[in-house]
Each structure stands twice: as structure tokens, then as C-alpha cells.
C-alpha positions as CSV (number, residue, x, y, z in Angstrom):
1,X,-118.7,-13.8,7.9
2,X,-116.6,-12.0,10.5
3,X,-113.0,-13.1,11.0
4,X,-112.3,-15.6,13.8
5,X,-109.3,-16.1,15.9
6,X,-108.4,-19.0,13.6
7,X,-108.7,-16.7,10.6
8,X,-106.4,-14.2,12.2
9,X,-103.8,-16.9,13.0
10,X,-103.8,-18.2,9.4
11,X,-103.5,-14.7,8.1
12,X,-100.6,-13.9,10.4
13,X,-98.8,-17.0,9.3
14,X,-99.2,-16.0,5.7
15,X,-97.9,-12.5,6.5
16,X,-94.9,-14.1,8.1
17,X,-94.2,-15.9,4.8
18,X,-95.5,-19.3,5.7
19,X,-97.0,-21.0,2.6
20,X,-97.2,-24.6,3.7
21,X,-98.2,-26.4,6.9
22,X,-98.2,-30.1,7.7
23,X,-100.9,-31.7,9.8
24,X,-103.9,-33.9,10.5
25,X,-107.4,-32.8,11.5
26,X,-109.5,-33.5,14.6
27,X,-112.3,-31.7,16.5
28,X,-109.8,-30.0,18.8
29,X,-108.3,-28.1,15.9
30,X,-111.4,-27.6,13.7
31,X,-111.4,-23.8,13.9
32,X,-107.9,-23.6,12.4
33,X,-108.7,-26.2,9.7
34,X,-111.7,-24.1,8.7
35,X,-109.5,-21.0,8.4
36,X,-107.0,-22.9,6.3
37,X,-109.8,-24.0,4.1
38,X,-110.9,-20.4,3.6
39,X,-107.3,-19.3,2.8
40,X,-106.1,-22.3,0.8
41,X,-105.2,-20.1,-2.2
42,X,-102.5,-18.5,-0.1
43,X,-101.4,-21.3,2.2
44,X,-101.7,-25.1,1.9
45,X,-102.2,-27.9,4.3
46,X,-100.3,-31.2,3.6
47,X,-102.4,-34.0,5.1
48,X,-100.1,-36.7,6.5
49,X,-100.9,-40.2,7.7
50,X,-99.9,-39.6,11.3
51,X,-99.1,-36.5,13.3
52,X,-95.5,-37.6,14.0
53,X,-95.0,-37.3,10.2
54,X,-96.3,-33.8,10.3
55,X,-93.6,-32.8,12.8
56,X,-90.9,-34.6,10.9
57,X,-92.0,-32.8,7.7
58,X,-91.9,-29.5,9.4
59,X,-88.4,-30.2,10.6
60,X,-87.4,-31.4,7.2
61,X,-88.8,-28.3,5.6
62,X,-86.7,-26.2,8.0
63,X,-83.6,-28.2,7.3
64,X,-83.8,-28.0,3.6
65,X,-85.1,-24.4,3.2
66,X,-83.9,-22.6,6.3
67,X,-87.5,-21.4,6.8
68,X,-89.8,-22.0,9.8
69,X,-91.6,-25.3,9.5
70,X,-95.2,-25.4,10.8
71,X,-97.1,-28.5,12.0
72,X,-100.7,-28.7,13.2
73,X,-102.4,-31.3,15.3
74,X,-105.6,-31.8,17.3
75,X,-105.8,-32.0,21.1
76,X,-104.9,-35.0,23.3
77,X,-103.4,-37.9,21.3
78,X,-102.9,-35.8,18.2
79,X,-100.7,-33.3,20.0
80,X,-98.8,-36.0,21.8
81,X,-98.0,-37.6,18.4
82,X,-96.0,-34.5,17.4
83,X,-93.4,-34.9,20.1
84,X,-90.8,-37.1,18.4
85,X,-90.6,-34.9,15.3
86,X,-90.4,-31.8,17.6
87,X,-87.5,-33.4,19.6
88,X,-85.8,-34.0,16.3
89,X,-86.0,-30.3,15.5
90,X,-84.8,-29.4,19.0
91,X,-81.8,-31.8,18.8
92,X,-80.7,-30.5,15.4
93,X,-81.6,-26.9,16.3
94,X,-84.3,-26.3,13.6
95,X,-87.0,-23.6,13.7
96,X,-90.4,-25.3,13.9
97,X,-93.7,-23.9,15.2
98,X,-96.3,-26.5,16.5
99,X,-100.0,-25.4,16.7
100,X,-102.1,-27.8,18.7
101,X,-105.7,-27.9,19.8
102,X,-107.0,-28.2,23.4
103,X,-110.4,-28.8,24.9
104,X,-112.6,-25.7,25.6
105,X,-111.5,-23.5,28.5
106,X,-114.6,-24.2,30.5
107,X,-114.0,-27.9,30.8
108,X,-110.2,-27.8,31.6
109,X,-109.6,-29.5,34.9
110,X,-112.7,-31.5,34.7
111,X,-111.2,-34.8,33.5
112,X,-112.8,-34.2,30.1
113,X,-112.3,-36.5,27.1
114,X,-108.9,-36.0,25.5
115,X,-108.0,-33.5,28.1
116,X,-104.2,-33.6,28.6
117,X,-102.0,-31.1,30.4
118,X,-100.3,-30.0,27.2
119,X,-98.3,-27.2,29.0
120,X,-96.5,-30.0,30.9
121,X,-96.3,-32.3,27.9
122,X,-94.5,-29.7,25.7
123,X,-92.6,-28.0,28.5
124,X,-89.3,-29.6,27.7
125,X,-89.3,-29.8,23.9
126,X,-90.7,-26.2,23.4
127,X,-89.5,-24.5,26.6
128,X,-88.1,-21.5,24.6
129,X,-91.6,-20.5,23.9
130,X,-94.8,-22.3,24.9
131,X,-98.1,-20.5,25.4
132,X,-101.8,-21.3,25.6
133,X,-104.1,-18.7,24.1
134,X,-107.0,-17.7,26.4
135,X,-108.1,-14.4,24.8
136,X,-108.4,-13.2,21.2
137,X,-106.2,-10.1,22.0
138,X,-103.4,-12.4,22.9
139,X,-103.1,-14.2,19.6
140,X,-101.1,-11.5,17.7
141,X,-98.1,-11.4,20.0
142,X,-98.2,-15.2,20.6
143,X,-97.9,-16.0,16.9
144,X,-95.3,-13.3,16.4
145,X,-93.1,-14.5,19.3
146,X,-93.5,-18.2,18.4
147,X,-92.1,-17.6,14.9
148,X,-89.5,-15.0,15.9
149,X,-88.1,-17.1,18.8
150,X,-88.1,-20.3,16.6
151,X,-86.0,-18.4,14.1
152,X,-83.7,-16.6,16.6
153,X,-83.1,-19.6,18.8
154,X,-83.3,-22.2,16.1
155,X,-85.7,-24.3,18.2
156,X,-89.3,-25.6,18.2
157,X,-92.0,-23.5,19.8
158,X,-95.6,-24.4,20.6
159,X,-99.0,-22.6,20.6
160,X,-101.9,-24.3,22.4
161,X,-105.4,-23.3,21.2
162,X,-108.5,-24.2,23.2
163,X,-111.3,-25.2,20.8
164,X,-113.7,-22.4,21.9
165,X,-111.0,-19.7,21.5
166,X,-110.4,-20.7,17.9
167,X,-114.0,-19.8,17.1
168,X,-114.1,-16.4,18.9
169,X,-114.2,-13.2,16.9
170,X,-110.7,-11.9,16.2
171,X,-109.8,-8.8,18.2
172,X,-106.8,-6.5,18.3
173,X,-105.3,-5.4,21.6
174,X,-106.6,-2.0,22.9
175,X,-104.4,1.0,23.3
176,X,-104.3,0.9,27.1
177,X,-102.3,-0.5,30.0
178,X,-102.0,-4.2,30.3
179,X,-101.9,-4.9,26.5
180,X,-99.1,-6.0,24.1
181,X,-98.7,-4.6,20.6
182,X,-96.3,-6.9,18.7
183,X,-95.0,-6.6,15.1
184,X,-93.6,-8.9,12.5
185,X,-90.2,-9.4,11.0
186,X,-86.8,-10.9,11.7
187,X,-83.4,-10.3,10.2
188,X,-80.6,-12.8,10.9
189,X,-77.5,-11.1,12.3
190,X,-74.0,-11.8,11.1
191,X,-72.0,-12.6,14.2
192,X,-68.2,-12.5,14.2
193,X,-65.6,-12.8,16.9
194,X,-63.5,-9.9,18.1
195,X,-60.3,-9.2,16.1
196,X,-58.0,-10.0,19.1
197,X,-59.6,-13.4,19.5
198,X,-59.2,-14.1,15.8
199,X,-55.5,-13.3,16.0
200,X,-55.1,-15.6,19.0
201,X,-56.8,-18.4,17.0
202,X,-54.6,-17.7,14.0
203,X,-51.5,-18.1,16.3
204,X,-52.6,-21.5,17.4
205,X,-53.4,-22.6,13.8
206,X,-50.2,-21.2,12.4
207,X,-48.1,-23.0,15.0
208,X,-49.6,-26.4,14.0
209,X,-47.6,-28.7,11.7
210,X,-50.4,-31.3,11.2
211,X,-53.8,-29.5,11.1
212,X,-57.1,-31.4,10.9
213,X,-60.5,-29.7,10.2
214,X,-63.9,-31.1,11.2
215,X,-66.9,-29.3,9.7
216,X,-70.6,-29.9,10.4
217,X,-74.0,-28.6,9.5
218,X,-73.1,-25.2,10.9
219,X,-70.6,-24.7,8.1
220,X,-73.3,-25.0,5.4
221,X,-72.8,-22.3,2.9
222,X,-69.2,-21.8,4.0
223,X,-67.6,-24.5,1.7
224,X,-65.5,-22.0,-0.2
225,X,-64.1,-20.5,3.0
226,X,-63.4,-24.0,4.4
227,X,-61.5,-25.0,1.3
228,X,-59.4,-21.8,1.4
229,X,-58.5,-22.2,5.0
230,X,-57.6,-25.9,4.6
231,X,-55.4,-25.0,1.6
232,X,-53.4,-22.4,3.6
233,X,-53.1,-24.7,6.6
234,X,-52.3,-27.8,4.6
235,X,-55.2,-29.5,6.4
236,X,-57.4,-32.4,5.6
237,X,-61.2,-31.9,6.0
238,X,-63.4,-34.4,7.8
239,X,-67.2,-34.0,7.9
240,X,-69.8,-34.9,10.4
241,X,-72.8,-36.7,9.1
242,X,-74.9,-33.5,8.9
243,X,-72.1,-31.6,7.2
244,X,-71.8,-34.1,4.3
245,X,-72.6,-31.5,1.7
246,X,-70.4,-28.7,3.0
247,X,-67.5,-29.6,0.6
248,X,-67.5,-32.2,-2.2
249,X,-66.6,-35.8,-1.3
250,X,-64.6,-36.2,-4.5
251,X,-61.9,-33.7,-3.4
252,X,-58.6,-35.3,-2.5
253,X,-58.2,-33.5,0.8
254,X,-61.7,-34.5,2.1
255,X,-61.3,-37.5,4.3
256,X,-65.0,-38.1,4.6
257,X,-67.0,-39.0,7.6
258,X,-66.0,-39.4,11.2
259,X,-67.0,-41.9,13.9
260,X,-68.4,-45.4,13.5
261,X,-69.7,-44.3,10.1
262,X,-66.5,-42.6,9.2
263,X,-63.4,-43.4,7.1
264,X,-60.1,-44.8,7.9
265,X,-58.5,-41.7,6.4
266,X,-60.3,-39.5,8.9
267,X,-59.4,-41.9,11.8
268,X,-55.7,-41.6,10.8
269,X,-55.9,-37.9,10.4
270,X,-57.5,-37.4,13.9
271,X,-55.0,-39.8,15.5
272,X,-52.0,-38.0,14.0
273,X,-52.9,-34.3,14.0
274,X,-51.4,-31.8,16.4
275,X,-54.1,-29.1,15.8
276,X,-57.8,-29.4,15.4
277,X,-60.1,-26.7,13.8
278,X,-63.7,-27.5,14.4
279,X,-66.3,-25.5,12.4
280,X,-70.1,-25.7,12.9
281,X,-70.1,-29.2,14.4
282,X,-71.2,-30.7,17.7
283,X,-70.0,-34.2,16.8
284,X,-70.4,-36.0,20.2
285,X,-68.1,-39.0,20.2
286,X,-64.8,-38.0,21.9
287,X,-63.1,-41.3,21.2
288,X,-62.9,-40.3,17.5
289,X,-61.3,-36.9,18.2
290,X,-57.7,-36.4,19.1
291,X,-56.7,-37.6,22.6
292,X,-56.9,-34.8,25.1
293,X,-53.6,-33.1,25.3
294,X,-52.3,-34.5,22.0
295,X,-53.6,-31.5,19.9
296,X,-54.3,-27.8,20.3
297,X,-57.8,-26.7,19.2
298,X,-59.9,-23.9,17.8
299,X,-63.7,-24.1,17.5
300,X,-66.1,-21.9,15.6
301,X,-69.9,-22.1,16.2
302,X,-72.8,-19.6,16.1
303,X,-74.1,-21.1,19.3
304,X,-71.8,-20.3,22.2
305,X,-73.5,-23.1,24.3
306,X,-71.9,-25.7,22.0
307,X,-68.3,-24.4,22.3
308,X,-65.6,-26.3,24.2
309,X,-68.0,-29.1,24.8
310,X,-66.5,-32.0,22.8
311,X,-62.8,-31.1,23.1
312,X,-60.9,-28.7,25.4
313,X,-60.2,-26.0,22.8
314,X,-57.7,-23.1,23.4
315,X,-59.9,-20.7,21.5
316,X,-63.7,-20.8,21.3
317,X,-65.1,-18.3,18.7
318,X,-68.7,-17.4,18.6
319,X,-69.5,-16.5,15.0
320,X,-71.0,-17.2,11.6
321,X,-68.8,-19.9,10.0
322,X,-68.4,-18.3,6.6
323,X,-67.7,-14.8,7.8
324,X,-65.5,-15.9,10.7
325,X,-63.3,-18.0,8.3
326,X,-63.1,-15.1,5.9
327,X,-61.8,-12.8,8.6
328,X,-59.4,-15.5,9.9
329,X,-58.0,-16.3,6.4
330,X,-55.7,-13.3,6.0
331,X,-54.2,-14.0,9.4
332,X,-53.1,-17.5,8.5
333,X,-49.7,-18.4,7.1
334,X,-49.3,-20.6,4.1
335,X,-47.9,-23.9,5.1
336,X,-44.7,-24.6,3.1
337,X,-44.3,-28.2,4.2
338,X,-47.0,-30.1,2.4
339,X,-46.0,-33.6,3.6
340,X,-48.9,-33.8,6.1
341,X,-51.4,-32.8,3.3
342,X,-49.9,-35.2,0.8
343,X,-50.1,-38.1,3.3
344,X,-53.8,-37.3,3.9
345,X,-54.5,-37.2,0.2
346,X,-52.8,-40.6,-0.2
347,X,-54.9,-42.1,2.6
348,X,-58.1,-40.7,1.0
349,X,-57.3,-42.3,-2.3
350,X,-56.6,-45.6,-0.6
351,X,-59.9,-45.4,1.3
352,X,-61.9,-44.9,-1.9
353,X,-60.2,-47.9,-3.4
354,X,-61.1,-49.9,-0.3
355,X,-64.7,-48.9,-0.6
356,X,-64.9,-49.9,-4.2
357,X,-63.4,-53.3,-3.4
358,X,-65.9,-53.8,-0.6
359,X,-68.8,-52.7,-2.8
360,X,-67.9,-55.4,-5.4
361,X,-67.6,-58.2,-2.9
362,X,-70.0,-61.1,-3.4
363,X,-73.0,-61.1,-1.0
364,X,-76.3,-63.0,-0.6
365,X,-78.1,-61.9,-2.6
366,X,-76.9,-58.3,-3.0
367,X,-74.2,-56.2,-1.4
368,X,-75.8,-53.0,0.0
369,X,-72.6,-51.1,-0.5
370,X,-72.8,-51.8,-4.3
371,X,-76.3,-50.5,-4.5
372,X,-75.2,-47.0,-3.5
373,X,-71.8,-47.2,-5.1
374,X,-73.4,-47.6,-8.5
375,X,-75.9,-44.9,-7.8
376,X,-73.4,-42.3,-6.7
377,X,-72.0,-41.2,-10.1
378,X,-75.6,-41.0,-11.5
379,X,-76.8,-38.4,-9.0
380,X,-77.8,-35.1,-10.6
381,X,-76.1,-32.0,-9.3
382,X,-79.3,-30.6,-7.8
383,X,-80.3,-33.8,-6.0
384,X,-82.0,-33.5,-2.6
385,X,-81.5,-36.5,-0.2
386,X,-82.9,-37.9,3.0
387,X,-81.4,-40.8,4.8
388,X,-82.9,-42.7,7.7
389,X,-81.3,-44.1,10.8
390,X,-80.1,-47.7,10.7
391,X,-77.6,-49.7,8.6
392,X,-78.6,-47.6,5.6
393,X,-76.8,-44.6,7.0
394,X,-73.5,-46.5,7.0
395,X,-73.6,-46.9,3.2
396,X,-75.0,-43.4,2.7
397,X,-72.2,-41.9,4.8
398,X,-69.4,-43.8,3.1
399,X,-70.3,-44.7,-0.4
400,X,-72.3,-41.8,-1.7
401,X,-70.3,-38.9,-3.1
402,X,-72.2,-35.6,-2.5
403,X,-71.4,-32.0,-3.5
404,X,-72.4,-28.5,-2.1
405,X,-74.9,-28.2,-5.0
406,X,-76.9,-31.0,-3.3
407,X,-79.0,-30.8,-0.2
408,X,-79.1,-33.6,2.4
409,X,-80.8,-34.3,5.8
410,X,-80.7,-36.9,8.5
411,X,-82.0,-37.1,12.0
412,X,-78.6,-36.5,13.4
413,X,-78.7,-35.8,17.1
414,X,-81.9,-37.6,17.9
415,X,-81.1,-40.4,15.4
416,X,-84.8,-41.3,15.2
417,X,-85.9,-44.1,12.9
418,X,-88.6,-43.1,10.4
419,X,-87.6,-39.6,9.5
420,X,-86.4,-40.1,5.9
421,X,-89.7,-40.5,4.2
422,X,-91.3,-37.4,5.7
423,X,-88.1,-35.5,5.2
424,X,-88.1,-36.5,1.5
425,X,-91.7,-35.5,1.1
426,X,-91.1,-32.1,2.7
427,X,-88.1,-31.6,0.3
428,X,-90.2,-32.4,-2.7
429,X,-93.0,-30.0,-1.7
430,X,-90.3,-27.3,-1.2
431,X,-88.4,-28.1,-4.4
432,X,-90.9,-29.8,-6.8
433,X,-88.5,-29.3,-9.7
434,X,-85.6,-31.1,-8.1
435,X,-85.0,-34.9,-7.9
436,X,-85.4,-36.3,-4.4
437,X,-83.9,-39.5,-3.0
438,X,-84.6,-41.3,0.3
439,X,-82.5,-44.1,1.7
440,X,-84.4,-46.2,4.2
441,X,-83.9,-49.6,5.9
442,X,-86.8,-52.1,6.0
443,X,-87.2,-51.5,9.7
444,X,-87.8,-47.7,9.3
445,X,-90.0,-48.4,6.2
446,X,-92.2,-50.8,8.2
447,X,-92.3,-48.3,11.1
448,X,-94.0,-45.5,9.1
449,X,-92.5,-45.3,5.6
450,X,-95.2,-47.5,4.0
451,X,-97.9,-45.3,5.4
452,X,-96.4,-42.2,3.9
453,X,-96.2,-44.0,0.5
454,X,-99.9,-43.3,0.5
455,X,-99.2,-39.6,0.9
456,X,-96.7,-39.9,-1.9
457,X,-99.2,-41.6,-4.2
458,X,-101.8,-38.9,-3.5
459,X,-99.5,-35.9,-4.1
460,X,-96.9,-36.7,-6.8
461,X,-98.9,-35.5,-9.8
462,X,-98.7,-31.9,-8.6
463,X,-94.9,-31.9,-8.9
464,X,-93.1,-30.3,-11.8
465,X,-90.6,-33.2,-11.9
466,X,-92.0,-36.5,-10.6
467,X,-88.5,-37.9,-9.9
468,X,-88.8,-39.2,-6.3
469,X,-86.9,-42.4,-5.7
470,X,-87.0,-44.3,-2.4
471,X,-84.3,-47.0,-1.9
472,X,-85.4,-49.6,0.6
473,X,-82.6,-51.9,1.9
474,X,-84.6,-55.0,2.6
475,X,-82.6,-57.6,4.6
476,X,-85.4,-58.7,6.9
477,X,-83.3,-57.6,9.9
478,X,-83.0,-54.6,12.3
479,X,-79.4,-54.8,11.1
480,X,-77.7,-51.9,13.0
481,X,-79.2,-53.3,16.3
482,X,-77.9,-56.8,15.5
483,X,-74.4,-55.5,14.9
484,X,-74.5,-53.2,17.9
485,X,-75.4,-56.1,20.1
486,X,-72.5,-58.1,18.8
487,X,-69.8,-55.4,18.8
488,X,-70.8,-53.3,21.8
489,X,-71.8,-55.9,24.4
490,X,-70.8,-59.3,22.9
491,X,-74.3,-60.7,22.6
492,X,-75.5,-62.8,19.7
493,X,-78.3,-61.5,17.5
494,X,-81.7,-61.8,19.2
495,X,-83.8,-63.1,16.4
496,X,-87.2,-62.5,18.1
497,X,-86.2,-58.9,18.5
498,X,-84.5,-58.2,15.2
499,X,-86.1,-60.4,12.5
500,X,-88.7,-58.4,10.4
501,X,-91.8,-59.7,8.7
502,X,-91.5,-60.3,5.0
503,X,-93.0,-57.5,2.9
504,X,-92.7,-56.6,-0.7
505,X,-92.2,-52.8,-0.9
506,X,-92.0,-52.9,-4.7
507,X,-95.3,-54.7,-5.1
508,X,-97.0,-52.4,-2.6
509,X,-95.8,-49.4,-4.7
510,X,-97.4,-50.9,-7.8
511,X,-100.7,-51.3,-5.9
512,X,-100.6,-47.6,-5.0
513,X,-100.0,-46.6,-8.7
514,X,-96.3,-45.9,-8.2
515,X,-93.4,-47.7,-9.8
516,X,-91.9,-50.7,-8.0
517,X,-88.5,-52.0,-9.0
518,X,-86.6,-55.0,-7.5
519,X,-82.8,-55.4,-7.1
520,X,-82.3,-59.1,-6.4
521,X,-78.9,-59.7,-8.1
522,X,-75.8,-57.6,-8.5
523,X,-76.3,-57.6,-12.3
524,X,-79.7,-55.9,-11.9
525,X,-78.4,-52.8,-10.1
526,X,-77.4,-50.8,-13.2
527,X,-80.5,-51.6,-15.1
528,X,-82.8,-50.7,-12.2
529,X,-81.1,-47.3,-11.8
530,X,-81.6,-46.6,-15.5
531,X,-85.3,-47.5,-15.2
532,X,-85.8,-45.5,-12.0
533,X,-84.3,-42.3,-13.6
534,X,-86.5,-42.8,-16.7
535,X,-89.7,-43.3,-14.8
536,X,-92.6,-41.0,-15.3
537,X,-93.7,-41.4,-11.6
538,X,-92.1,-41.9,-8.2
539,X,-90.2,-45.2,-7.7
540,X,-89.7,-47.5,-4.8
541,X,-86.5,-49.5,-5.4
542,X,-86.5,-52.6,-3.2
543,X,-82.9,-53.9,-2.8
544,X,-82.7,-57.4,-1.3
545,X,-79.5,-56.9,0.6
546,X,-77.3,-59.2,2.7
547,X,-77.6,-58.6,6.5
548,X,-74.3,-60.4,7.1
549,X,-72.3,-57.6,5.4
550,X,-70.5,-56.1,8.5
551,X,-70.9,-52.5,9.7
552,X,-67.1,-52.2,10.2
553,X,-65.8,-49.1,12.1
554,X,-62.8,-47.3,10.6
555,X,-60.6,-48.8,13.3
556,X,-61.3,-52.0,15.2
557,X,-60.4,-51.9,18.9
558,X,-59.4,-54.9,21.0
559,X,-62.6,-54.5,23.0
560,X,-64.7,-54.7,19.8
561,X,-62.9,-57.7,18.5
562,X,-63.4,-59.5,21.9
563,X,-67.1,-58.7,21.9
564,X,-67.5,-60.0,18.4
565,X,-65.8,-63.3,19.2
566,X,-68.0,-63.5,22.4
567,X,-71.1,-63.1,20.3
568,X,-70.0,-65.9,18.0
569,X,-69.2,-68.2,20.9
570,X,-72.7,-67.7,22.4
571,X,-74.3,-69.0,19.2
572,X,-75.2,-66.1,17.0
573,X,-77.8,-67.5,14.5
574,X,-76.0,-65.9,11.6
575,X,-72.5,-66.8,12.7
576,X,-71.5,-68.6,9.4
577,X,-72.5,-65.7,7.2
578,X,-71.1,-62.9,9.3
579,X,-67.7,-64.6,9.7
580,X,-67.4,-65.1,6.0
581,X,-68.5,-61.6,5.1
582,X,-66.3,-60.1,7.8
583,X,-63.2,-61.8,6.6
584,X,-63.9,-60.6,3.0
585,X,-64.1,-57.1,4.2
586,X,-61.0,-57.2,6.4
587,X,-59.0,-58.5,3.5
588,X,-59.8,-55.3,1.5
589,X,-57.7,-53.4,4.1
């Protein structure tokens, strides 16, 4: 059998180093599925339950491995379903290539079944490179450019394949005018600022008496350099949510998260600093950064488009985080007055004491903070973690102590619900020998997590280590939305909107042949974690948590307090419980 365009595409992916794709079949992509079948000894297809999950898995694969993630879908609705996961990749700047089917060329424009203007549909999310293949000779450079641009620009790209083109005989471009002859390969450059700009940045940092650092995902792999710079400057280190594993949470100078999910120690550091050094972060909320004019600033980012966007910095340095900090370090003066640093460390210690007190507060039936607090010291050093969007991310951000030996991912910029389960699956496929954890609220679990439990049940036996633990915070409430309505706009909880149907995730896990464990009392937490770690198969830990435990910001403003009281006055259905829980939390301060 002669090679088809689809066979050439699959072979080119293999030659680029792609060993795994995520997708779902359909007649619009049959040619590529056939080629994957013929090449399955060299490249695998992970069948998902929904195309959105394929895109999330491709994004998760990129986040955890640094490689290009590839997702595949059929024409029409299948292609459309990819969009949310692709926007997640775009927002968090991850290299993902989407390959989607299209109706045959001859029927395009004829209002054919499942005919969708995919060029228009994908124009925004994949605008860096979006092409429809119309001739076999075009395929080579389209594949090469889609992968290379995805890597170079850290962005999703998209290839549209009409069904008839997929089945045409493969053909190389001829050596003549009007052809393109592309090649493979990409090497990541090391970008550093000019020496003069580094010296100007050092002057700003050396002049500061109270220096604060904020590091994000762009500082991944630069933990040693971050710590060395912080030591010289006598600085504390705050971390954006996506930068949680850059430096260890247990270090005394690490103030933890920033923003609504952040710590009081970070809030006090940002409020009191006179100099801010931001490294590899595009943290968007200006109200949690120093007031404009109260601090001088230096920012380092590999993407020049993100510089000077969140705070008016004096120096904006385009460069690789690790290498730029290495070059900057000899230019920095050792701070002799350590009073600022000592005060930061004192605040950090106090914050951890506060979190422990909050975790041990009584709740109905279980305090969600305690669930993670008791898990934290048990995590193996090589753990890989996925956390969903919702109230669960509060407890993940605050109570879980992570280290640079771990990997973690979250839908940060898009903040999409439903990403954690596909992220975790992608992580386990990439690292089958490492333990994987997913933290998911019951809203996200009902949205799509329970569907991907079917994928989990079908795939887990192939993994070297079956340790895959999903923690479901089951409080029958879209809890973050409930608290946002109270605190942000002063409205009471809208039960019709936020109350969730009752569902037993642990029993469902057992039906699928997985292990289901239930945390329904505080005393059960420790024993459940012991059982989960000893299990010979993946585990769904269903924690029946209290929705009235408040999602307190690190600093409560007068406006927030006024909105909270207004929500109560309007007749919040959970008023009694949330008042009692809020008072308990406030007394821990």
C-alpha cells in the first residue's frame, strides 16, 4: 500500500519527536486515524471521552514536559470542541498543535453536513499559524511550521485537513519555482539582556532597602538563582499560582501565594516594599502589587510583550530567567541590614501557624483545609499535581507545601473549570512511574471529571506505578461562585444556580473498578490517606467538606466587608453557617 498524506503526516510527527497524541475519531479525520493505526508501534493515540479533554491533555502534556502537545479531532463539532483547551494553551503560552478534519474540498461552500468555516473558528486561538492543506506537496512545510512556530512562540497552532486530501498519495514538493522545501528541527535560544541594562537594573535593586520578589511559571528551573538573588537582596519571595514549584514553600523567606489566594505575609511584604523584582510572572491583579509610585521596579521575562504591563517598572529585561539572574547576581550588593528579611520570615512563620489553626477548626462535616493540610507532609518528592479552578484552588494554593522536585499545573490565565482531570491524565501518561494527584471540586468533577474517570479506568493498568489519586471536594455547592457573589457584589447565594446534584464519586469509582474512599469525619482523614497511598490501583478520595468555610482574602477591605454584610441582610440561605465559620477563621488572625 502506497503512503497517503495521512501516513506522511504521522511519520513527520514521529520524526519531530511526537510519541503521543490525544483525540477522538470521526469520519472527518478517518485518514489520520488509519495512519495512526498503521504506526501505533511508534506513536500512540489516547482516546478521550470528549474533544475538549484532548486539547486540555495536549496542553497539560506541554506544561509538564515542555514538549509540543498534539490533539486531534474530526470536522465540525469535533473541531469546535477543542477550542476551550486550545485557549487554555494560548492563555498560559503553551506549545500545542491541533489537527482537525474538514469536509472534502469539492463540497466546501455547499452547506454540506458538518461544514464549518474552521479558518474563521480557529483564527483567534491559533492565529500564529493556521493553515488548511489543499495539496499533498503542502503537507511537509505545514507540519514543520506548525510545530516550529508552536515551540518558538509558545502558542497553539492548527492544521485543517479536508477528508479527501487525507487519502491522497503522499508527494514531495518538486524542485521548481513555486514550491517550498522545509526541514525539521528547533533549538531553544538562551536570551539575555545587554550588560548595560543589567547594570542599570542592579543599581535599582541595590538602592532598595525593602526588596520583594515575585516569581511565576517563567522562573521554572531558576529556583537556585532566585534564592541566591533573594539572599543577597535580603528579599522575601512571593509566588504566583503557576510559579508554586519554583522554590520550596517550606523555606522561611518564601511568603507563599499572592492575590485572593495568597498569604497575609505576601500582602504585608507587597504593601511595605520599596522595590519589586518580578521574574517570569504576568500576575494580573494590580491591587495586590505595590501602589504605583510607592516602589521602584525591575521585571525579567522571556516575552517582551509581557513586560511593564502589570506595574510601571524602571527596567524591563527580556531574557531567560535563570541566565539573567546569574548575570545579575555578581552586580548585586549584599544587604547588611537584615531587619526587612527577618520581619518577612517572622510573618511567614505566623502565617503557617494561622493556616494550621484554621485547618483544625471544626466544620460540618469536614474542614477542606484540613484535608490538604494532612496530605501535605505525605507527598513524595517526585509528585505531579493538577489543580482545578474553584474553591479547591484556595486550599491547594495555601495549605499544600510543594518543592522544586515536584511538578504542578493549573489553568492559570484562562481559569477554566474541568482542566485538572485531563491534566493529571496527561501527566501520568508522560510520567507513568511518578505519583499523580488531582484536586477537583464537585462542580468541575460533574462538568467532565466523571467522564474522564472512564478513561482512567481503561488506561491505568499500563502504568508502572498505579498511584493516581483524585481528591474531590464534595460540598454540593459551586462554592467559589457563592463566595464571589457575597464578597464582590453583595448578593446572597443563588441556590438555583449554585446547588449541585448529589452524587457519590467514591461509589462511582468502585463501579469502574477503581478504589473509592470517603472522608466524612475529621478523624477519617489520616486513615484515608494511608489507604490511598497503599492502594494497588487509582483512588478517588471523596471528601465531604463544609461549603460555609469562608474563602478569606489575605486582607479584608471595607468594601468587601460591606458586601458581605449586604449579602447576609438580603437573606443568604447559608447565613447562619457562614457567619459562624467566618468568625472562627477571623479569630485565628
